[in-house]
C-alpha positions in Angstrom: -5.1 -43.4 101.9 -5.1 -45.2 105.1 -7.6 -46.9 106.6 -8.0 -47.2 110.6 -10.3 -49.8 111.4 -9.5 -49.1 115.6 -12.5 -50.3 117.7 -15.0 -50.6 113.9 -15.0 -53.9 112.5 -15.0 -52.1 109.0 -14.5 -48.9 106.4 -13.8 -47.7 103.5 -11.5 -46.5 101.6 -13.5 -44.9 97.8 -10.9 -43.2 95.6 -12.1 -40.8 93.3 -10.1 -40.8 89.8 -10.2 -39.2 86.3 -9.0 -39.7 83.2 -6.2 -37.9 81.8 -5.6 -35.8 78.9 -3.3 -35.8 76.3 -2.0 -34.2 73.0 0.0 -36.7 70.2 0.5 -36.3 66.8 2.7 -37.6 64.7 5.6 -36.0 62.0 5.1 -37.4 58.5 6.0 -37.1 55.0 1.9 -36.4 53.3 2.4 -38.0 50.0 -1.0 -37.6 49.1 -0.7 -34.3 50.8 -4.5 -34.5 51.5 -3.4 -33.3 55.9 -4.4 -36.8 56.8 -1.8 -39.9 58.2 -3.0 -42.5 55.0 -1.0 -45.8 55.8 1.8 -46.2 53.8 3.0 -42.9 54.9 6.1 -42.9 56.5 7.2 -41.0 60.0 10.1 -38.5 60.2 12.0 -40.1 63.9 14.0 -37.5 66.2 12.5 -33.4 65.7 11.9 -32.2 68.9 8.3 -31.7 69.3 7.5 -27.8 72.2 4.1 -27.9 74.4 3.7 -23.9 75.1 0.6 -23.1 77.7 -0.5 -24.2 81.6 2.1 -26.4 81.0 5.5 -26.6 78.8 7.2 -30.2 77.8 9.4 -31.8 74.9 8.9 -34.7 73.3 10.4 -36.1 70.9 9.6 -38.2 67.8 9.8 -41.8 68.0 10.9 -44.4 64.7 7.6 -44.1 62.9 7.5 -40.0 63.4 4.4 -40.3 66.4 4.8 -38.0 69.9 2.9 -37.8 72.9 2.1 -35.6 76.0 0.5 -37.4 78.2 -1.3 -36.1 81.6 -1.7 -32.3 80.0 -3.9 -30.3 82.3 -6.8 -28.3 80.5 -5.8 -25.6 78.9 -4.8 -24.1 75.1 -1.6 -25.1 74.2 0.8 -23.9 71.7 2.3 -27.2 69.7 5.6 -26.5 67.4 8.2 -28.8 65.8 11.5 -27.7 66.0 14.4 -28.3 63.7 15.0 -30.2 61.0 18.2 -30.2 60.8 19.3 -33.4 59.7 16.7 -35.4 58.7 17.2 -34.7 55.0 13.6 -33.5 55.6 12.2 -29.9 55.0 8.9 -28.5 56.7 6.0 -28.3 54.0 2.9 -26.7 56.4 2.4 -25.1 59.4 5.2 -25.2 62.0 2.6 -24.2 64.7 -1.1 -25.5 65.8 -2.8 -24.8 68.9 -4.9 -27.1 70.4 -7.9 -26.1 73.4 -8.3 -29.0 76.3 -11.7 -27.5 78.1 -12.5 -27.2 81.3 -14.1 -29.4 83.9 -13.0 -31.8 80.8 -11.5 -35.1 81.2 -9.9 -38.0 79.2 -9.7 -35.9 76.4 -7.5 -36.9 73.1 -5.9 -33.3 71.3 -4.4 -34.0 68.4 -1.4 -32.1 66.0 -0.1 -33.6 63.2 2.7 -31.6 61.2 4.1 -32.7 57.8 7.2 -33.0 55.7 8.5 -33.1 51.6 12.7 -35.1 51.8 15.2 -31.9 51.6 15.9 -30.9 48.1 12.9 -32.5 46.0 9.5 -32.0 44.7 6.4 -33.6 45.0 3.0 -33.6 44.3 -0.8 -35.3 43.3 -1.3 -36.7 39.8 -5.6 -37.9 40.1 -7.3 -39.8 39.8 -3.2 -40.8 39.4 -3.7 -44.9 37.6 -0.3 -45.4 35.7 1.2 -42.1 35.0 4.2 -41.1 33.8 6.2 -38.8 34.6 9.5 -36.7 33.9 11.6 -33.8 34.1 11.5 -32.8 31.1 13.3 -30.0 31.3 16.8 -28.5 32.5 18.3 -26.8 34.6 22.7 -25.4 35.0 24.6 -26.9 37.0 27.8 -25.8 39.1 29.3 -27.1 36.3 27.4 -25.1 33.2 26.8 -28.3 32.6 23.5 -28.7 31.0 21.2 -31.7 33.3 18.0 -33.6 33.3 15.9 -34.3 35.5 15.0 -38.3 35.7 11.8 -39.9 35.5 9.8 -41.4 37.5 6.3 -43.0 37.8 3.3 -42.7 39.5 2.7 -44.8 42.4 -0.7 -46.6 43.3 -1.5 -43.8 45.5 -1.1 -41.5 42.3 2.0 -39.7 43.8 5.0 -38.7 42.5 8.2 -37.6 43.6 11.9 -36.5 42.0 14.7 -36.4 44.6 18.1 -34.7 45.0 17.0 -31.4 42.7 19.3 -28.9 42.3 17.8 -25.3 41.6 16.6 -24.1 38.8 13.7 -24.2 35.8 12.2 -26.8 35.0 9.4 -28.4 33.0 7.8 -31.0 34.5 6.4 -33.7 31.6 3.0 -35.6 31.5 2.9 -39.1 29.4 -0.2 -39.7 30.1 -1.5 -43.2 30.7 -4.4 -44.7 27.7 -7.5 -43.4 27.9 -6.5 -40.1 29.7 -5.4 -37.0 29.0 -3.4 -33.9 30.2 -4.8 -31.3 29.5 -1.1 -29.2 31.0 1.7 -31.0 29.4 4.3 -29.4 29.8 4.1 -26.9 33.7 7.4 -24.9 34.4 8.5 -25.2 38.1 11.2 -22.5 39.5 13.1 -24.1 42.1 14.6 -22.3 44.7 15.6 -25.1 46.8 14.4 -27.5 50.6 11.4 -29.2 49.3 8.5 -27.8 46.9 5.1 -29.7 45.7 3.4 -28.8 42.9 -0.3 -27.9 42.2 -3.1 -30.7 41.9 -4.4 -28.1 39.3 -1.4 -28.8 37.3 -1.3 -32.4 37.3 -4.5 -33.3 36.6 -5.9 -36.0 34.4 -9.2 -36.0 32.1 -10.7 -39.6 31.7 -11.2 -40.0 27.5 -15.0 -40.6 26.7 -16.9 -42.4 23.3 -18.7 -40.6 21.1 -21.9 -42.9 19.2 -24.7 -43.7 17.4 -26.7 -45.3 14.7 -26.9 -43.9 10.8 -30.3 -45.4 9.3 -32.6 -44.8 7.0 -35.4 -42.4 7.3 -38.1 -43.0 6.1 -40.3 -41.3 7.5 -38.5 -37.7 7.7 -39.0 -37.3 11.7 -34.9 -37.8 12.3 -35.2 -40.5 14.7 -34.9 -43.6 14.6 -38.5 -45.9 14.2 -38.5 -49.6 14.9 -39.8 -49.8 11.5 -37.1 -48.1 10.0 -33.7 -49.9 9.1 -29.9 -49.1 10.7 -26.9 -48.8 7.3 -23.9 -50.0 7.6 -20.7 -49.9 6.1 -19.8 -46.2 5.6 -17.7 -44.8 7.3 -18.2 -42.1 10.2 -15.5 -39.4 10.6 -14.8 -37.6 14.1 -12.8 -34.2 13.0 -11.3 -31.5 15.4 -11.8 -28.7 13.6 -9.9 -30.1 10.0 -8.4 -32.8 11.6 -9.5 -36.2 10.9 -9.3 -37.8 14.6 -10.3 -40.9 14.3 -12.7 -43.4 11.0 -14.6 -46.3 11.5 -17.2 -48.0 9.6 -21.2 -48.7 11.1 -21.9 -52.1 11.7 -24.8 -53.7 10.0 -27.2 -52.2 12.2 -25.5 -48.2 11.0 -24.3 -48.5 14.5 -21.0 -46.9 15.2 -18.5 -45.7 18.7 -15.2 -43.9 18.2 -13.3 -45.1 21.1 -10.6 -43.1 23.9 -12.0 -39.4 22.8 -10.2 -36.8 25.0 -12.5 -33.7 26.0 -13.2 -31.1 23.4 -15.8 -30.2 20.8 -15.8 -32.4 17.6 -17.4 -32.7 14.4 -18.8 -35.7 12.7 -19.3 -36.7 9.4 -20.5 -39.5 7.5 -20.7 -40.3 3.8 -22.5 -41.9 2.5 -23.3 -41.5 -0.7 -26.8 -42.4 -1.7 -28.3 -40.6 1.4 -28.7 -37.7 2.9 -29.5 -36.1 5.7 -32.7 -35.4 7.2 
């Protein structure tokens, strides 16, 4: 901008500025499968991201998987991921996303995230994901015809697990829950054809075990309620049964109370073996 003072003692030079639009995002390994990039989830570097729309451009993901298109005109854009060949990863979600930068608005920051998995991997999420043992359990035929077993892995603090360098074949994923949990589906059949695959969350979910408690008391008035004047009956054996199978057995305390801990989900029958009493 030019300013000509000439014969005047002052001049005005105004600048009209605008905040540029941008489109940014990342290509990353979504370890906990929540479609968000959480702390510690690695990026995939060196992959071309293509922008097509009112303007076209290419960007290459940085070491943390991030990319940026700056000063993008208003319009609807297609943002797509190029080839991941040579990165050791395969795309696990959409390869193309639409981003709208509305006309007449400035400083709009559009975001397009893309997810990947390590090539030749089986991944999944265990909920609630606390110290759960998982093993490959099943066997797959190798190229030499010998049966080989997949190694065991542990679930990390995010509740995620991953088997790497998995050969195509049929597997059983065996879930070994920690104390206090039950795995409704302990052996999960998996047909793996290569690339990167996820195990459905519903297959690896865990159920927290519970407690069953109560009290044995002398029902003097026969109302089936433990009133303040009715004393507990201790020393009685109390059994927890699933069908005809004895699950746990405890002895009632001196005040008649009993409790079964770490009980898996299910229907149970409770028997009290009180020789000198009958149930009201």
